N, CA, C and O atoms as a GROMACS GRO file, in nm:
protein
  492
    1UNK      N    1  11.746  10.014   8.478
    1UNK     CA    2  11.778   9.904   8.586
    1UNK      C    3  11.833   9.939   8.706
    1UNK      O    4  11.934  10.009   8.709
    2UNK      N    5  11.781   9.901   8.805
    2UNK     CA    6  11.809   9.918   8.934
    2UNK      C    7  11.920   9.850   9.012
    2UNK      O    8  12.000   9.901   9.091
    3UNK      N    9  11.907   9.712   8.969
    3UNK     CA   10  12.004   9.589   9.024
    3UNK      C   11  11.984   9.485   8.956
    3UNK      O   12  11.914   9.490   8.855
    4UNK      N   13  12.045   9.364   9.001
    4UNK     CA   14  12.038   9.246   8.966
    4UNK      C   15  11.995   9.155   9.062
    4UNK      O   16  12.014   9.180   9.181
    5UNK      N   17  11.928   9.031   9.020
    5UNK     CA   18  11.902   8.926   9.134
    5UNK      C   19  12.036   8.862   9.164
    5UNK      O   20  12.112   8.817   9.079
    6UNK      N   21  12.059   8.864   9.311
    6UNK     CA   22  12.176   8.810   9.348
    6UNK      C   23  12.133   8.687   9.429
    6UNK      O   24  12.189   8.588   9.382
    7UNK      N   25  12.062   8.660   9.522
    7UNK     CA   26  11.990   8.517   9.584
    7UNK      C   27  11.838   8.519   9.622
    7UNK      O   28  11.756   8.610   9.639
    8UNK      N   29  11.836   8.400   9.628
    8UNK     CA   30  11.698   8.379   9.690
    8UNK      C   31  11.717   8.342   9.849
    8UNK      O   32  11.806   8.261   9.876
    9UNK      N   33  11.654   8.388   9.933
    9UNK     CA   34  11.706   8.369  10.087
    9UNK      C   35  11.560   8.292  10.132
    9UNK      O   36  11.448   8.339  10.113
   10UNK      N   37  11.590   8.167  10.195
   10UNK     CA   38  11.481   8.091  10.247
   10UNK      C   39  11.507   8.094  10.401
   10UNK      O   40  11.618   8.080  10.451
   11UNK      N   41  11.390   8.113  10.469
   11UNK     CA   42  11.406   8.080  10.622
   11UNK      C   43  11.371   7.937  10.636
   11UNK      O   44  11.301   7.868  10.562
   12UNK      N   45  11.435   7.906  10.749
   12UNK     CA   46  11.429   7.765  10.770
   12UNK      C   47  11.494   7.728  10.926
   12UNK      O   48  11.578   7.802  10.976
   13UNK      N   49  11.451   7.620  10.985
   13UNK     CA   50  11.523   7.598  11.106
   13UNK      C   51  11.658   7.572  11.127
   13UNK      O   52  11.724   7.618  11.220
   14UNK      N   53  11.708   7.477  11.014
   14UNK     CA   54  11.848   7.448  11.036
   14UNK      C   55  11.909   7.464  10.894
   14UNK      O   56  11.887   7.378  10.808
   15UNK      N   57  11.991   7.577  10.867
   15UNK     CA   58  12.035   7.584  10.749
   15UNK      C   59  12.150   7.457  10.696
   15UNK      O   60  12.164   7.429  10.577
   16UNK      N   61  12.195   7.417  10.763
   16UNK     CA   62  12.296   7.295  10.736
   16UNK      C   63  12.214   7.177  10.703
   16UNK      O   64  12.263   7.099  10.622
   17UNK      N   65  12.111   7.154  10.746
   17UNK     CA   66  12.048   7.032  10.712
   17UNK      C   67  11.945   7.060  10.588
   17UNK      O   68  11.913   6.966  10.515
   18UNK      N   69  11.899   7.179  10.567
   18UNK     CA   70  11.821   7.204  10.436
   18UNK      C   71  11.916   7.238  10.311
   18UNK      O   72  11.874   7.230  10.195
   19UNK      N   73  12.035   7.274  10.340
   19UNK     CA   74  12.129   7.306  10.241
   19UNK      C   75  12.173   7.180  10.153
   19UNK      O   76  12.207   7.200  10.037
   20UNK      N   77  12.174   7.058  10.202
   20UNK     CA   78  12.194   6.917  10.148
   20UNK      C   79  12.098   6.899  10.046
   20UNK      O   80  12.135   6.851   9.939
   21UNK      N   81  11.970   6.932  10.067
   21UNK     CA   82  11.852   6.912   9.985
   21UNK      C   83  11.875   7.004   9.833
   21UNK      O   84  11.866   6.963   9.718
   22UNK      N   85  11.904   7.132   9.881
   22UNK     CA   86  11.910   7.226   9.780
   22UNK      C   87  12.055   7.200   9.694
   22UNK      O   88  12.053   7.214   9.572
   23UNK      N   89  12.154   7.169   9.750
   23UNK     CA   90  12.285   7.122   9.694
   23UNK      C   91  12.246   6.989   9.579
   23UNK      O   92  12.294   6.991   9.466
   24UNK      N   93  12.170   6.899   9.617
   24UNK     CA   94  12.143   6.784   9.527
   24UNK      C   95  12.029   6.845   9.420
   24UNK      O   96  12.047   6.839   9.299
   25UNK      N   97  11.918   6.900   9.475
   25UNK     CA   98  11.816   6.935   9.387
   25UNK      C   99  11.868   7.038   9.255
   25UNK      O  100  11.842   7.012   9.138
   26UNK      N  101  11.932   7.135   9.293
   26UNK     CA  102  11.979   7.220   9.201
   26UNK      C  103  12.124   7.228   9.167
   26UNK      O  104  12.169   7.335   9.125
   27UNK      N  105  12.206   7.115   9.183
   27UNK     CA  106  12.334   7.108   9.151
   27UNK      C  107  12.425   7.246   9.212
   27UNK      O  108  12.488   7.323   9.140
   28UNK      N  109  12.416   7.256   9.335
   28UNK     CA  110  12.498   7.384   9.384
   28UNK      C  111  12.601   7.325   9.494
   28UNK      O  112  12.595   7.212   9.543
   29UNK      N  113  12.693   7.420   9.521
   29UNK     CA  114  12.779   7.396   9.586
   29UNK      C  115  12.788   7.491   9.727
   29UNK      O  116  12.770   7.612   9.726
   30UNK      N  117  12.816   7.416   9.841
   30UNK     CA  118  12.827   7.518   9.952
   30UNK      C  119  12.945   7.605   9.950
   30UNK      O  120  13.055   7.559   9.923
   31UNK      N  121  12.926   7.727   9.978
   31UNK     CA  122  13.048   7.814   9.958
   31UNK      C  123  13.068   7.861  10.117
   31UNK      O  124  13.182   7.852  10.163
   32UNK      N  125  12.972   7.906  10.193
   32UNK     CA  126  12.984   7.961  10.357
   32UNK      C  127  12.882   7.888  10.406
   32UNK      O  128  12.778   7.856  10.348
   33UNK      N  129  12.923   7.860  10.530
   33UNK     CA  130  12.831   7.807  10.660
   33UNK      C  131  12.863   7.850  10.794
   33UNK      O  132  12.957   7.800  10.856
   34UNK      N  133  12.780   7.948  10.848
   34UNK     CA  134  12.826   8.004  10.951
   34UNK      C  135  12.728   7.948  11.071
   34UNK      O  136  12.745   8.003  11.180
   35UNK      N  137  12.642   7.859  11.063
   35UNK     CA  138  12.544   7.793  11.139
   35UNK      C  139  12.444   7.888  11.152
   35UNK      O  140  12.340   7.830  11.183
   36UNK      N  141  12.430   8.006  11.143
   36UNK     CA  142  12.304   8.096  11.109
   36UNK      C  143  12.267   8.088  10.952
   36UNK      O  144  12.152   8.097  10.911
   37UNK      N  145  12.364   8.072  10.880
   37UNK     CA  146  12.304   8.090  10.740
   37UNK      C  147  12.407   7.993  10.658
   37UNK      O  148  12.518   7.966  10.704
   38UNK      N  149  12.357   7.939  10.524
   38UNK     CA  150  12.461   7.870  10.421
   38UNK      C  151  12.432   7.923  10.306
   38UNK      O  152  12.315   7.936  10.269
   39UNK      N  153  12.544   7.962  10.229
   39UNK     CA  154  12.525   8.007  10.127
   39UNK      C  155  12.551   7.918  10.016
   39UNK      O  156  12.666   7.874  10.018
   40UNK      N  157  12.464   7.868   9.898
   40UNK     CA  158  12.503   7.777   9.804
   40UNK      C  159  12.530   7.855   9.671
   40UNK      O  160  12.448   7.938   9.630
   41UNK      N  161  12.647   7.826   9.605
   41UNK     CA  162  12.694   7.884   9.481
   41UNK      C  163  12.635   7.770   9.361
   41UNK      O  164  12.615   7.649   9.370
   42UNK      N  165  12.617   7.866   9.247
   42UNK     CA  166  12.620   7.779   9.106
   42UNK      C  167  12.764   7.744   9.052
   42UNK      O  168  12.867   7.772   9.112
   43UNK      N  169  12.758   7.680   8.931
   43UNK     CA  170  12.904   7.637   8.872
   43UNK      C  171  12.988   7.736   8.855
   43UNK      O  172  13.110   7.722   8.851
   44UNK      N  173  12.926   7.848   8.843
   44UNK     CA  174  13.013   7.975   8.789
   44UNK      C  175  13.060   8.040   8.930
   44UNK      O  176  13.137   8.136   8.920
   45UNK      N  177  13.026   8.003   9.042
   45UNK     CA  178  13.050   8.072   9.180
   45UNK      C  179  12.973   8.171   9.225
   45UNK      O  180  13.003   8.241   9.322
   46UNK      N  181  12.855   8.183   9.147
   46UNK     CA  182  12.760   8.296   9.191
   46UNK      C  183  12.672   8.240   9.299
   46UNK      O  184  12.622   8.128   9.287
   47UNK      N  185  12.655   8.311   9.397
   47UNK     CA  186  12.552   8.289   9.491
   47UNK      C  187  12.407   8.268   9.446
   47UNK      O  188  12.347   8.353   9.381
   48UNK      N  189  12.354   8.154   9.482
   48UNK     CA  190  12.195   8.134   9.417
   48UNK      C  191  12.114   8.137   9.517
   48UNK      O  192  12.023   8.220   9.521
   49UNK      N  193  12.136   8.037   9.627
   49UNK     CA  194  12.038   8.026   9.742
   49UNK      C  195  12.114   8.049   9.889
   49UNK      O  196  12.210   7.977   9.917
   50UNK      N  197  12.073   8.143   9.973
   50UNK     CA  198  12.098   8.162  10.079
   50UNK      C  199  12.012   8.086  10.198
   50UNK      O  200  11.909   8.152  10.210
   51UNK      N  201  12.011   8.001  10.268
   51UNK     CA  202  11.945   7.945  10.388
   51UNK      C  203  11.966   8.014  10.514
   51UNK      O  204  12.080   8.021  10.560
   52UNK      N  205  11.878   8.060  10.566
   52UNK     CA  206  11.889   8.160  10.690
   52UNK      C  207  11.807   8.094  10.793
   52UNK      O  208  11.691   8.061  10.770
   53UNK      N  209  11.878   8.069  10.932
   53UNK     CA  210  11.810   8.020  11.039
   53UNK      C  211  11.709   8.106  11.099
   53UNK      O  212  11.737   8.225  11.113
   54UNK      N  213  11.592   8.061  11.138
   54UNK     CA  214  11.488   8.159  11.186
   54UNK      C  215  11.465   8.079  11.327
   54UNK      O  216  11.453   7.956  11.322
   55UNK      N  217  11.461   8.129  11.420
   55UNK     CA  218  11.429   8.073  11.553
   55UNK      C  219  11.271   8.075  11.561
   55UNK      O  220  11.207   8.168  11.514
   56UNK      N  221  11.221   7.982  11.613
   56UNK     CA  222  11.059   7.955  11.619
   56UNK      C  223  11.009   7.942  11.483
   56UNK      O  224  10.905   8.001  11.452
   57UNK      N  225  11.077   7.867  11.394
   57UNK     CA  226  11.042   7.864  11.257
   57UNK      C  227  10.903   7.780  11.252
   57UNK      O  228  10.889   7.670  11.307
   58UNK      N  229  10.819   7.835  11.191
   58UNK     CA  230  10.674   7.763  11.149
   58UNK      C  231  10.670   7.740  11.003
   58UNK      O  232  10.676   7.828  10.918
   59UNK      N  233  10.661   7.625  10.983
   59UNK     CA  234  10.657   7.592  10.840
   59UNK      C  235  10.541   7.658  10.755
   59UNK      O  236  10.429   7.666  10.806
   60UNK      N  237  10.565   7.709  10.623
   60UNK     CA  238  10.450   7.781  10.556
   60UNK      C  239  10.372   7.650  10.515
   60UNK      O  240  10.424   7.539  10.503
   61UNK      N  241  10.237   7.680  10.494
   61UNK     CA  242  10.136   7.574  10.422
   61UNK      C  243  10.078   7.633  10.320
   61UNK      O  244  10.012   7.737  10.326
   62UNK      N  245  10.105   7.560  10.211
   62UNK     CA  246  10.024   7.595  10.083
   62UNK      C  247   9.888   7.658  10.078
   62UNK      O  248   9.796   7.590  10.123
   63UNK      N  249   9.861   7.771  10.034
   63UNK     CA  250   9.756   7.839  10.024
   63UNK      C  251   9.685   7.884  10.174
   63UNK      O  252   9.570   7.925  10.180
   64UNK      N  253   9.756   7.871  10.268
   64UNK     CA  254   9.704   7.909  10.403
   64UNK      C  255   9.766   8.069  10.432
   64UNK      O  256   9.887   8.084  10.451
   65UNK      N  257   9.690   8.162  10.432
   65UNK     CA  258   9.739   8.283  10.445
   65UNK      C  259   9.788   8.299  10.586
   65UNK      O  260   9.872   8.388  10.599
   66UNK      N  261   9.757   8.239  10.687
   66UNK     CA  262   9.803   8.235  10.826
   66UNK      C  263   9.936   8.195  10.837
   66UNK      O  264  10.012   8.243  10.922
   67UNK      N  265   9.973   8.101  10.748
   67UNK     CA  266  10.127   8.050  10.755
   67UNK      C  267  10.194   8.068  10.597
   67UNK      O  268  10.204   7.969  10.525
   68UNK      N  269  10.236   8.192  10.554
   68UNK     CA  270  10.256   8.256  10.423
   68UNK      C  271  10.410   8.180  10.392
   68UNK      O  272  10.490   8.135  10.474
   69UNK      N  273  10.420   8.185  10.275
   69UNK     CA  274  10.572   8.141  10.228
   69UNK      C  275  10.647   8.250  10.268
   69UNK      O  276  10.623   8.370  10.259
   70UNK      N  277  10.780   8.167  10.332
   70UNK     CA  278  10.873   8.269  10.382
   70UNK      C  279  11.030   8.257  10.321
   70UNK      O  280  11.127   8.196  10.367
   71UNK      N  281  11.019   8.328  10.219
   71UNK     CA  282  11.164   8.367  10.154
   71UNK      C  283  11.142   8.497  10.077
   71UNK      O  284  11.034   8.547  10.048
   72UNK      N  285  11.288   8.551  10.044
   72UNK     CA  286  11.269   8.681   9.995
   72UNK      C  287  11.402   8.687   9.920
   72UNK      O  288  11.493   8.611   9.953
   73UNK      N  289  11.415   8.771   9.824
   73UNK     CA  290  11.531   8.800   9.748
   73UNK      C  291  11.622   8.922   9.775
   73UNK      O  292  11.594   9.028   9.831
   74UNK      N  293  11.723   8.885   9.726
   74UNK     CA  294  11.841   9.001   9.751
   74UNK      C  295  11.857   9.057   9.605
   74UNK      O  296  11.850   8.988   9.504
   75UNK      N  297  11.875   9.167   9.609
   75UNK     CA  298  11.888   9.240   9.480
   75UNK      C  299  12.025   9.343   9.482
   75UNK      O  300  12.029   9.454   9.534
   76UNK      N  301  12.120   9.284   9.420
   76UNK     CA  302  12.262   9.370   9.410
   76UNK      C  303  12.267   9.474   9.327
   76UNK      O  304  12.244   9.467   9.206
   77UNK      N  305  12.305   9.598   9.401
   77UNK     CA  306  12.326   9.729   9.365
   77UNK      C  307  12.438   9.791   9.392
   77UNK      O  308  12.504   9.756   9.490
   78UNK      N  309  12.482   9.905   9.301
   78UNK     CA  310  12.616   9.937   9.308
   78UNK      C  311  12.608  10.075   9.455
   78UNK      O  312  12.702  10.097   9.532
   79UNK      N  313  12.506  10.129   9.458
   79UNK     CA  314  12.491  10.215   9.568
   79UNK      C  315  12.330  10.223   9.613
   79UNK      O  316  12.227  10.232   9.545
   80UNK      N  317  12.351  10.216   9.747
   80UNK     CA  318  12.219  10.184   9.835
   80UNK      C  319  12.126  10.312   9.832
   80UNK      O  320  12.004  10.296   9.827
   81UNK      N  321  12.182  10.440   9.836
   81UNK     CA  322  12.118  10.539   9.852
   81UNK      C  323  12.040  10.574   9.716
   81UNK      O  324  11.923  10.615   9.719
   82UNK      N  325  12.110  10.555   9.603
   82UNK     CA  326  12.041  10.565   9.461
   82UNK      C  327  11.947  10.473   9.439
   82UNK      O  328  11.835  10.513   9.406
   83UNK      N  329  11.968  10.346   9.451
   83UNK     CA  330  11.859  10.240   9.461
   83UNK      C  331  11.765  10.244   9.550
   83UNK      O  332  11.654  10.202   9.516
   84UNK      N  333  11.784  10.292   9.680
   84UNK     CA  334  11.670  10.304   9.764
   84UNK      C  335  11.576  10.419   9.708
   84UNK      O  336  11.456  10.394   9.712
   85UNK      N  337  11.613  10.536   9.660
   85UNK     CA  338  11.509  10.653   9.600
   85UNK      C  339  11.435  10.561   9.474
   85UNK      O  340  11.313  10.563   9.459
   86UNK      N  341  11.519  10.488   9.396
   86UNK     CA  342  11.428  10.425   9.285
   86UNK      C  343  11.322  10.317   9.319
   86UNK      O  344  11.218  10.304   9.254
   87UNK      N  345  11.353  10.250   9.413
   87UNK     CA  346  11.273  10.138   9.461
   87UNK      C  347  11.147  10.222   9.539
   87UNK      O  348  11.030  10.187   9.524
   88UNK      N  349  11.179  10.316   9.609
   88UNK     CA  350  11.087  10.395   9.692
   88UNK      C  351  10.980  10.452   9.587
   88UNK      O  352  10.859  10.443   9.610
   89UNK      N  353  11.035  10.514   9.464
   89UNK     CA  354  10.947  10.577   9.359
   89UNK      C  355  10.866  10.471   9.304
   89UNK      O  356  10.756  10.500   9.256
   90UNK      N  357  10.911  10.334   9.307
   90UNK     CA  358  10.833  10.236   9.238
   90UNK      C  359  10.723  10.182   9.344
   90UNK      O  360  10.637  10.103   9.305
   91UNK      N  361  10.728  10.221   9.460
   91UNK     CA  362  10.617  10.190   9.576
   91UNK      C  363  10.668  10.110   9.671
   91UNK      O  364  10.581  10.060   9.742
   92UNK      N  365  10.784  10.079   9.699
   92UNK     CA  366  10.848  10.001   9.795
   92UNK      C  367  10.827  10.079   9.922
   92UNK      O  368  10.784  10.193   9.912
   93UNK      N  369  10.855  10.025  10.048
   93UNK     CA  370  10.866  10.085  10.165
   93UNK      C  371  10.995  10.035  10.252
   93UNK      O  372  11.024   9.915  10.264
   94UNK      N  373  11.065  10.135  10.309
   94UNK     CA  374  11.164  10.082  10.396
   94UNK      C  375  11.104  10.028  10.506
   94UNK      O  376  11.001  10.080  10.549
   95UNK      N  377  11.164   9.906  10.575
   95UNK     CA  378  11.084   9.849  10.681
   95UNK      C  379  11.116   9.924  10.793
   95UNK      O  380  11.228   9.974  10.795
   96UNK      N  381  11.029   9.946  10.905
   96UNK     CA  382  11.057   9.995  11.023
   96UNK      C  383  11.187   9.899  11.090
   96UNK      O  384  11.208   9.782  11.058
   97UNK      N  385  11.255   9.965  11.174
   97UNK     CA  386  11.356   9.891  11.225
   97UNK      C  387  11.494   9.891  11.135
   97UNK      O  388  11.602   9.857  11.183
   98UNK      N  389  11.481   9.927  11.018
   98UNK     CA  390  11.592   9.921  10.928
   98UNK      C  391  11.692  10.007  10.976
   98UNK      O  392  11.667  10.127  10.988
   99UNK      N  393  11.808   9.960  11.005
   99UNK     CA  394  11.890  10.085  11.056
   99UNK      C  395  12.003  10.138  10.940
   99UNK      O  396  12.098  10.214  10.956
  100UNK      N  397  11.961  10.075  10.827
  100UNK     CA  398  12.030  10.136  10.712
  100UNK      C  399  12.189  10.096  10.721
  100UNK      O  400  12.273  10.181  10.692
  101UNK      N  401  12.222   9.978  10.757
  101UNK     CA  402  12.360   9.920  10.777
  101UNK      C  403  12.430   9.958  10.635
  101UNK      O  404  12.363   9.990  10.537
  102UNK      N  405  12.562   9.953  10.634
  102UNK     CA  406  12.634   9.946  10.525
  102UNK      C  407  12.634   9.811  10.461
  102UNK      O  408  12.679   9.721  10.532
  103UNK      N  409  12.585   9.774  10.320
  103UNK     CA  410  12.609   9.665  10.259
  103UNK      C  411  12.440   9.617  10.247
  103UNK      O  412  12.400   9.554  10.149
  104UNK      N  413  12.359   9.654  10.352
  104UNK     CA  414  12.210   9.599  10.254
  104UNK      C  415  12.111   9.700  10.358
  104UNK      O  416  12.144   9.768  10.454
  105UNK      N  417  12.003   9.684  10.307
  105UNK     CA  418  11.875   9.770  10.363
  105UNK      C  419  11.766   9.668  10.331
  105UNK      O  420  11.786   9.579  10.249
  106UNK      N  421  11.633   9.684  10.407
  106UNK     CA  422  11.512   9.572  10.394
  106UNK      C  423  11.417   9.651  10.372
  106UNK      O  424  11.397   9.753  10.438
  107UNK      N  425  11.336   9.606  10.259
  107UNK     CA  426  11.214   9.675  10.201
  107UNK      C  427  11.115   9.576  10.197
  107UNK      O  428  11.141   9.457  10.212
  108UNK      N  429  10.966   9.638  10.171
  108UNK     CA  430  10.891   9.539  10.106
  108UNK      C  431  10.833   9.604  10.004
  108UNK      O  432  10.824   9.727   9.997
  109UNK      N  433  10.787   9.514   9.913
  109UNK     CA  434  10.718   9.550   9.770
  109UNK      C  435  10.585   9.603   9.819
  109UNK      O  436  10.551   9.591   9.937
  110UNK      N  437  10.507   9.665   9.721
  110UNK     CA  438  10.382   9.734   9.747
  110UNK      C  439  10.276   9.656   9.796
  110UNK      O  440  10.174   9.715   9.831
  111UNK      N  441  10.286   9.510   9.805
  111UNK     CA  442  10.200   9.442   9.860
  111UNK      C  443  10.261   9.355   9.973
  111UNK      O  444  10.214   9.245  10.004
  112UNK      N  445  10.360   9.409  10.028
  112UNK     CA  446  10.439   9.344  10.153
  112UNK      C  447  10.535   9.234  10.178
  112UNK      O  448  10.568   9.192  10.288
  113UNK      N  449  10.583   9.187  10.043
  113UNK     CA  450  10.679   9.120  10.028
  113UNK      C  451  10.813   9.169  10.073
  113UNK      O  452  10.848   9.278  10.026
  114UNK      N  453  10.888   9.113  10.149
  114UNK     CA  454  11.006   9.174  10.190
  114UNK      C  455  11.119   9.148  10.084
  114UNK      O  456  11.107   9.045  10.017
  115UNK      N  457  11.223   9.226  10.061
  115UNK     CA  458  11.334   9.214   9.951
  115UNK      C  459  11.460   9.303  10.028
  115UNK      O  460  11.434   9.389  10.112
  116UNK      N  461  11.574   9.274   9.992
  116UNK     CA  462  11.680   9.335  10.054
  116UNK      C  463  11.758   9.392   9.910
  116UNK      O  464  11.766   9.334   9.801
  117UNK      N  465  11.808   9.521   9.948
  117UNK     CA  466  11.893   9.569   9.830
  117UNK      C  467  12.050   9.543   9.930
  117UNK      O  468  12.070   9.561  10.050
  118UNK      N  469  12.124   9.503   9.843
  118UNK     CA  470  12.256   9.475   9.901
  118UNK      C  471  12.374   9.530   9.791
  118UNK      O  472  12.361   9.544   9.670
  119UNK      N  473  12.491   9.556   9.874
  119UNK     CA  474  12.585   9.583   9.790
  119UNK      C  475  12.712   9.481   9.813
  119UNK      O  476  12.712   9.410   9.914
  120UNK      N  477  12.799   9.477   9.737
  120UNK     CA  478  12.922   9.389   9.764
  120UNK      C  479  12.964   9.362   9.898
  120UNK      O  480  12.993   9.250   9.939
  121UNK      N  481  12.966   9.470   9.967
  121UNK     CA  482  13.016   9.480  10.113
  121UNK      C  483  12.931   9.378  10.198
  121UNK      O  484  12.977   9.312  10.291
  122UNK      N  485  12.794   9.372  10.153
  122UNK     CA  486  12.674   9.304  10.214
  122UNK      C  487  12.657   9.158  10.195
  122UNK      O  488  12.600   9.081  10.271
  123UNK      N  489  12.727   9.126  10.059
  123UNK     CA  490  12.707   8.999  10.027
  123UNK      C  491  12.792   8.877  10.115
  123UNK      O  492  12.775   8.758  10.087
   0.00000   0.00000   0.00000
C-alpha cells in the first residue's frame, strides 16, 4: 500500500455555494472554509470532499472531451519521497511546475488524470 484515499477534490466557481449541495447530498459537515476552498467531513470527522475555487471555471459536459470532468483525488501518505518513487514506478508522472512543497505534490496517472500525494502537513 502506498497511501489511503483522503479526499475527492472538486473544482468549482464558488465553493461556499456548492458546499451546501454536498452537505445535504452526502450528510457531511463543513470543517473549513477559506473562500478559496471548503472541506466537508463525514460523521467521524474525516475529510471526504474538498471544493476548490477555480477562476474562469467552465462546467464539464458529460461525454464531451473538450469539457472533461474536473476533480481529482488526494492520497494520504506518510513520506512524500517514498510514495513518489512508488507512484512513478507505477507509471505516474510528476506534473511540470510542481515545486514539491512540503505537504503535497501533484502527479498525473498514466492517462493524464491529476492526483495529489499529501501528508498530514498538507491536509
